[in-house]
C-alpha positions as CSV (number, residue, x, y, z in Angstrom):
1,M,73.5,225.0,-71.7
2,T,75.2,221.6,-71.2
3,T,76.1,219.8,-74.5
4,K,75.2,216.1,-74.8
5,R,78.3,214.1,-75.5
6,L,78.5,210.8,-77.4
7,L,81.4,208.5,-78.3
8,C,81.0,206.6,-81.5
9,I,83.2,203.5,-82.1
10,Q,82.6,201.8,-85.5
11,S,83.6,201.7,-89.1
12,S,84.4,204.8,-91.1
13,V,84.3,205.6,-94.8
14,C,85.5,208.5,-96.8
15,H,82.7,208.5,-99.3
16,G,79.0,207.7,-98.7
17,Y,77.0,207.0,-95.6
18,V,77.6,203.8,-93.6
19,G,79.0,203.3,-90.1
20,S,80.0,206.4,-88.3
21,R,79.3,208.5,-91.5
22,S,75.7,207.4,-91.3
23,A,75.6,208.2,-87.6
24,T,77.6,211.4,-86.9
25,F,75.7,214.0,-89.0
26,P,72.2,212.9,-87.7
27,L,73.4,212.9,-84.1
28,Q,74.9,216.4,-84.5
29,L,71.6,217.6,-86.0
30,L,69.9,216.3,-82.9
31,G,72.1,218.2,-80.6
32,W,74.9,215.8,-79.8
33,D,78.6,216.6,-79.6
34,V,80.1,213.4,-81.2
35,D,83.6,212.0,-80.9
36,V,84.5,209.2,-83.3
37,I,87.0,206.4,-83.1
38,P,87.2,204.4,-86.4
39,T,87.6,200.6,-86.3
40,V,88.3,200.5,-90.1
41,E,89.1,203.4,-92.5
42,L,87.8,202.6,-96.0
43,S,87.3,204.6,-99.1
44,T,83.7,203.3,-99.5
45,H,81.4,200.5,-98.2
46,A,82.0,197.0,-99.4
47,G,79.3,197.2,-102.1
48,Y,81.6,199.2,-104.4
49,P,83.6,197.3,-107.0
50,V,87.0,198.3,-105.5
51,V,87.5,199.3,-101.9
52,Y,90.7,200.9,-100.5
53,G,91.7,201.5,-96.9
54,R,92.8,199.6,-93.8
55,K,91.8,198.1,-90.5
56,V,92.6,200.3,-87.5
57,E,94.7,198.1,-85.2
58,P,93.4,197.4,-81.7
59,D,96.3,199.2,-80.0
60,Q,95.5,202.3,-82.1
61,I,91.9,202.2,-81.1
62,A,93.0,202.0,-77.4
63,D,95.4,204.9,-77.9
64,L,92.8,207.1,-79.5
65,Y,90.5,206.5,-76.6
66,T,93.3,207.4,-74.1
67,G,93.7,210.7,-75.9
68,I,90.0,211.4,-76.0
69,A,89.6,210.6,-72.3
70,K,92.3,213.1,-71.4
71,A,90.8,215.7,-73.6
72,N,87.3,215.1,-72.2
73,P,87.7,214.1,-68.5
74,S,84.0,214.6,-67.8
75,G,83.1,211.5,-69.9
76,F,80.2,210.7,-72.2
77,D,76.4,210.6,-71.8
78,C,76.1,207.9,-74.5
79,L,78.4,205.3,-76.1
80,L,77.5,203.9,-79.5
81,T,79.5,200.9,-80.8
82,G,79.2,199.0,-84.0
83,Y,81.3,197.1,-86.5
84,A,84.9,196.0,-85.7
85,R,87.1,193.6,-87.6
86,G,88.3,190.4,-85.9
87,K,88.3,189.1,-82.4
88,L,90.9,191.6,-81.1
89,G,89.0,194.5,-82.7
90,V,85.8,193.5,-80.9
91,Q,87.7,192.9,-77.6
92,V,89.2,196.4,-77.7
93,I,85.7,197.8,-78.1
94,F,84.7,195.9,-75.0
95,D,87.7,197.0,-73.0
96,T,87.1,200.6,-74.1
97,A,83.4,200.4,-73.2
98,K,84.3,199.3,-69.7
99,Q,86.6,202.2,-69.3
100,V,83.9,204.6,-70.5
101,K,81.5,203.2,-68.0
102,Q,84.1,203.3,-65.2
103,S,84.7,207.0,-66.0
104,K,81.0,207.8,-65.9
105,P,78.8,204.9,-64.7
106,D,75.5,206.3,-66.0
107,T,76.8,206.4,-69.6
108,F,74.1,204.8,-71.8
109,W,75.7,202.1,-74.0
110,V,74.0,201.3,-77.3
111,L,75.6,198.1,-78.7
112,D,75.0,197.0,-82.3
113,P,76.4,193.4,-82.4
114,V,77.4,193.4,-86.0
115,M,78.0,189.8,-87.0
116,G,76.1,189.1,-90.2
117,D,72.7,189.2,-92.0
118,N,70.4,187.1,-94.1
119,G,71.7,183.9,-92.7
120,K,75.4,184.7,-93.4
121,L,78.1,185.5,-90.9
122,Y,80.6,188.1,-92.0
123,V,82.8,187.9,-88.9
124,E,84.9,185.0,-87.5
125,Q,83.2,182.5,-85.2
126,D,85.5,183.5,-82.3
127,V,83.9,186.9,-82.3
128,I,80.5,185.5,-81.1
129,P,81.6,184.6,-77.5
130,I,83.0,188.1,-77.0
131,Y,79.7,189.7,-78.0
132,K,77.9,187.4,-75.6
133,E,80.3,188.5,-72.8
134,M,79.7,192.1,-73.7
135,L,75.9,192.1,-73.7
136,P,75.3,192.3,-70.0
137,Y,77.3,195.6,-69.9
138,A,75.1,197.3,-72.5
139,D,71.9,199.2,-72.0
140,L,70.4,198.8,-75.4
141,I,71.2,196.3,-78.2
142,T,70.1,196.5,-81.8
143,P,70.6,193.1,-83.5
144,N,69.0,192.2,-86.8
145,A,67.1,188.9,-86.9
146,F,70.1,186.8,-87.8
147,E,72.2,188.3,-85.0
148,A,69.4,188.0,-82.4
149,E,69.0,184.3,-83.4
150,I,72.7,183.7,-82.8
151,L,72.8,185.4,-79.4
152,A,69.6,183.9,-78.1
153,D,69.6,180.5,-79.9
154,V,65.9,181.2,-80.8
155,K,64.8,181.0,-84.5
156,I,62.6,183.9,-85.6
157,T,59.8,182.9,-88.0
158,S,56.9,185.0,-86.6
159,L,56.1,187.9,-84.3
160,D,55.6,185.5,-81.4
161,S,59.0,183.9,-81.9
162,A,60.6,187.3,-82.3
163,A,59.1,188.4,-78.9
164,Q,60.3,185.1,-77.4
165,C,63.8,185.7,-78.8
166,A,63.8,189.2,-77.3
167,K,62.6,187.8,-73.9
168,T,65.4,185.2,-74.0
169,L,68.0,188.0,-74.7
170,H,66.8,189.9,-71.6
171,R,66.9,186.7,-69.5
172,L,70.3,185.6,-70.6
173,Y,72.1,188.9,-70.7
174,K,70.1,191.2,-68.4
175,M,70.1,194.3,-70.6
176,K,67.0,196.6,-70.2
177,F,66.3,197.3,-73.9
178,V,66.3,195.3,-77.1
179,V,65.4,196.3,-80.6
180,I,65.4,193.6,-83.2
181,T,65.7,195.9,-86.1
182,S,64.3,193.8,-89.0
183,F,62.8,190.4,-89.7
184,T,60.2,189.0,-92.0
185,T,57.5,186.4,-91.7
186,S,55.8,184.4,-94.4
187,D,52.8,186.8,-94.3
188,S,54.9,190.0,-94.2
189,E,57.0,188.8,-97.2
190,K,53.8,188.4,-99.2
191,E,52.7,191.9,-98.2
192,G,56.1,193.4,-99.1
193,S,56.8,194.5,-95.5
194,L,59.1,193.7,-92.6
195,Y,58.8,193.9,-88.8
196,T,60.7,195.6,-86.1
197,L,60.2,194.6,-82.5
198,C,61.4,196.5,-79.4
199,S,61.2,195.3,-75.8
200,Y,61.9,196.3,-72.3
201,S,62.6,194.1,-69.3
202,E,64.1,194.5,-65.9
203,N,65.0,191.9,-63.3
204,D,63.1,189.2,-65.2
205,Q,59.9,190.5,-63.5
206,H,58.5,192.5,-66.3
207,F,58.5,192.3,-70.1
208,E,57.0,194.7,-72.6
209,A,57.2,194.3,-76.3
210,Y,56.0,196.5,-79.2
211,S,55.9,195.7,-82.9
212,F,56.0,197.8,-86.1
213,K,55.2,196.8,-89.6
214,V,57.4,198.6,-92.1
215,P,56.7,198.7,-95.9
216,I,59.8,197.6,-97.9
217,I,61.1,200.2,-100.4
218,K,62.8,198.3,-103.1
219,G,66.5,198.9,-103.6
220,L,69.8,198.1,-102.0
221,F,70.3,201.0,-99.5
222,R,73.4,200.6,-97.2
223,G,73.8,202.2,-93.8
224,T,70.1,202.1,-92.8
225,G,70.8,200.0,-89.8
226,D,73.6,202.3,-88.7
227,L,71.3,205.2,-89.1
228,L,68.5,203.6,-87.1
229,T,70.9,202.7,-84.3
230,A,72.3,206.2,-84.2
231,L,68.8,207.7,-83.9
232,L,67.9,205.3,-81.1
233,A,71.1,206.3,-79.3
234,S,70.1,209.9,-79.6
235,Y,66.7,209.4,-78.0
236,M,67.5,206.7,-75.5
237,G,70.9,208.0,-74.5
238,D,69.6,211.5,-73.8
239,P,70.4,212.2,-70.1
240,K,67.1,214.0,-69.8
241,R,65.0,211.2,-71.3
242,E,61.7,210.2,-69.7
243,N,61.6,207.4,-67.1
244,H,58.6,205.6,-68.6
245,E,61.1,202.9,-69.8
246,G,59.1,200.6,-72.1
247,L,56.8,203.2,-73.5
248,F,59.7,205.6,-74.1
249,L,61.6,202.9,-76.0
250,A,58.5,202.3,-78.1
251,T,58.0,206.0,-79.0
252,S,61.8,206.4,-79.6
253,T,61.7,203.4,-82.0
254,A,58.7,204.8,-83.8
255,K,60.5,208.1,-84.4
256,A,63.7,206.4,-85.5
257,L,61.9,204.1,-87.9
258,S,59.9,207.0,-89.3
259,S,63.0,209.1,-90.0
260,V,64.9,206.1,-91.6
261,H,61.9,205.2,-93.8
262,A,61.6,208.9,-94.9
263,V,65.3,209.0,-95.8
264,I,65.0,205.8,-97.8
265,R,61.8,207.0,-99.5
266,Y,63.5,210.3,-100.5
267,T,66.5,208.5,-101.8
268,A,64.4,206.1,-103.9
269,E,62.3,208.9,-105.3
270,R,65.4,211.0,-106.1
271,M,66.8,208.0,-108.0
272,K,63.6,207.6,-110.0
273,A,63.4,211.4,-110.8
274,L,66.9,211.3,-112.1
275,G,66.5,208.1,-114.0
276,L,69.0,206.3,-111.9
277,K,68.7,202.5,-111.8
278,G,71.0,201.8,-108.9
279,V,73.6,200.2,-111.2
280,H,76.4,202.0,-109.5
281,P,76.5,201.9,-105.6
282,S,76.9,205.7,-105.4
283,E,73.4,206.1,-106.8
284,T,71.9,204.5,-103.7
285,E,73.8,206.4,-101.0
286,L,71.4,207.7,-98.4
287,C,70.4,211.3,-98.9
288,L,71.1,212.4,-95.4
289,I,71.9,216.0,-96.2
290,Q,68.7,216.5,-98.2
291,C,66.7,214.9,-95.4
292,Q,67.7,217.1,-92.5
293,N,64.1,218.0,-91.7
294,E,63.0,214.4,-91.6
295,L,65.8,213.6,-89.2
296,K,65.1,216.6,-86.9
297,N,61.3,216.3,-87.1
298,P,60.4,212.7,-87.7
299,P,57.1,212.2,-89.6
300,H,54.4,210.3,-87.7
301,T,54.7,207.3,-90.0
302,F,54.8,204.4,-87.5
303,K,53.0,203.8,-84.2
304,P,54.0,201.1,-81.7
305,I,51.6,198.2,-81.3
306,P,51.8,196.4,-77.9
307,Y,52.6,192.8,-78.4
308,H,51.7,190.1,-75.8
309,L,53.4,186.7,-75.9
310,E,51.0,183.9,-76.5
């Protein structure tokens, strides 16, 4: 039996579950052989009072890929890229991705354009043009609302504007698949929920969009976006995936959202059962080990709703 192979290039922590630590174990559970190149090596995520560690220099990232490519000359079925620090860090991810694609052109690239959230950039401005240059090479991108707005220059205030934003991303950058991972509207905020929207387009001739309404579970849970993107990579990057492009993206997003929501719910319920208030960041770390079944067998929590632009 051939093993599915995935290369993951993103942040790494020693303790907790964000970045590659949030991605690797779920991917392995789902049958992937995962190689990891860290872009930063930190003791914990940035929500802890004190964080130790270092940035991995761009030339070190390039060296690591050179070694991996020699060890695995057959290439990868899927490439997953996330956070990198600074312009040169993002550029080396781009350069590496092009080498991965050159080695095996049908490698499915899932690109999480990590730039900021909730209206705030946490990368330098000069990173944005590099991401815009990268997008046409990717197969699936997973921006949050803030990142999607930056890349498309379309403000998201409603489901219709989110779909318009996704359509603009397809038109500008020509990728097949977009998942805007989370956004709120005035109505959803009142209801205590958020939306996810996924879309498929090819050659500007066809556009499909599907929406999901997701109840918000109160708490500050880090690594949820990294987990969602990893699960999407597992389903969409599978070389044996179905060819019903738009519908397959919709069902894949439904499964990924259902697993992530189940992990968050379990984590929140565990905190409540133990009397934890989330005062210390370690109390809110995702319970991935305890939720192996939810990751391997997603509950049928969410169903895609076709969305048609007005």
